MIZA-622959 format. One line per 5 residues: for each residue x, y, z of C-alpha. Coordinates in pm, whole numbers, padded with zeros to 5 digits, always signed. Each point is the difference from the previous one (the first is absolute). Last residue first. Layout:
BEGIN
X:Y:Z | ...
END
This chain:
BEGIN
-04923:+04114:+03851 | +00181:-00246:+00224 | +00288:-00170:-00180 | -00069:-00354:-00109 | +00229:-00259:+00150
+00204:-00187:-00253 | -00020:-00378:-00041 | -00092:-00017:-00366 | -00359:-00107:+00051 | -00102:+00289:+00222
-00093:+00050:+00364 | +00300:-00171:+00157 | -00079:-00200:+00312 | +00118:-00322:-00151 | -00127:-00352:-00056
-00209:+00084:-00304 | +00091:+00334:-00162 | -00291:+00224:+00081 | -00261:+00159:-00222 | +00079:-00253:-00273
+00154:+00120:-00325 | -00185:-00135:-00174 | -00361:-00096:+00053 | -00037:-00329:-00180 | -00202:-00112:-00296
+00039:-00372:-00061 | +00081:-00109:-00353 | +00377:+00049:+00022 | +00075:-00365:+00071 | -00315:-00207:-00032
+00182:-00312:-00112 | +00376:+00063:+00032 | +00082:-00318:+00191 | -00194:-00204:-00255 | +00202:+00148:-00284
+00326:-00102:+00172 | -00093:-00369:+00028 | +00277:-00145:-00219 | +00255:+00240:+00147 | -00094:-00097:+00357
+00009:-00376:-00062 | +00290:-00076:+00237 | -00172:+00209:+00269 | +00237:+00111:+00276 | -00013:+00349:-00145
+00378:+00015:-00009 | +00180:+00328:-00056 | +00350:+00078:-00126 | -00034:-00243:-00291 | +00021:+00245:-00287
+00119:+00340:+00126 | +00345:-00046:-00152 | -00153:+00013:-00347 | +00019:-00326:-00192 | +00238:-00138:-00262
+00322:+00130:+00155 | +00283:-00096:-00234 | +00107:+00359:-00053 | +00100:+00082:+00358 | +00126:-00348:+00092
+00196:-00043:-00320 | +00148:+00350:+00023 | +00096:-00056:+00364 | +00170:-00332:-00075 | +00191:+00148:-00296
+00109:+00304:+00202 | +00120:-00219:+00289 | +00191:-00233:-00234 | +00167:+00291:-00181 | +00096:+00157:+00335
+00139:-00331:+00128 | +00206:-00051:-00315 | +00133:+00357:+00019 | +00112:-00056:+00360 | +00214:-00286:-00127
-00038:-00355:+00120 | +00176:-00218:+00255 | -00314:-00025:+00211 | +00151:+00149:+00316 | +00190:+00262:-00205
-00316:+00105:-00185 | -00192:+00022:+00326 | +00267:+00224:+00153 | +00017:+00223:-00307 | -00379:+00040:-00002
-00014:+00070:+00373 | +00271:+00267:-00034 | -00184:+00156:-00296 | -00328:+00002:+00193 | +00164:+00185:+00287
+00171:+00254:-00226 | -00315:+00100:-00188 | -00013:-00131:-00351 | +00042:+00188:-00329 | -00057:-00212:-00309
+00186:+00043:-00326 | -00091:-00182:-00319 | +00167:-00223:-00257 | -00226:-00206:-00222 | +00046:-00376:-00016
-00101:-00213:-00299 | -00130:-00345:+00091
END
């Protein structure tokens, strides 16, 4: 594979760690940098799904199959919004701020 020359500025601490790791492994610092860049590029571009996928678990293995059923009636009910009081608080409006006396 063709190599292209580039310059990378590292902070002193990272450079010392890089040189130490290279010496321990019997490799050059350049080899470790190339390997790290290749691994990062693969990980960053090989992502098939957004990071948010899988962060929540409904506990229902058929949730996606039944999604329409969960949404039945959603948005059909008329509600008074914002409520006079935010439930569970003593704040008089829905965004948590106290109204100033008029």
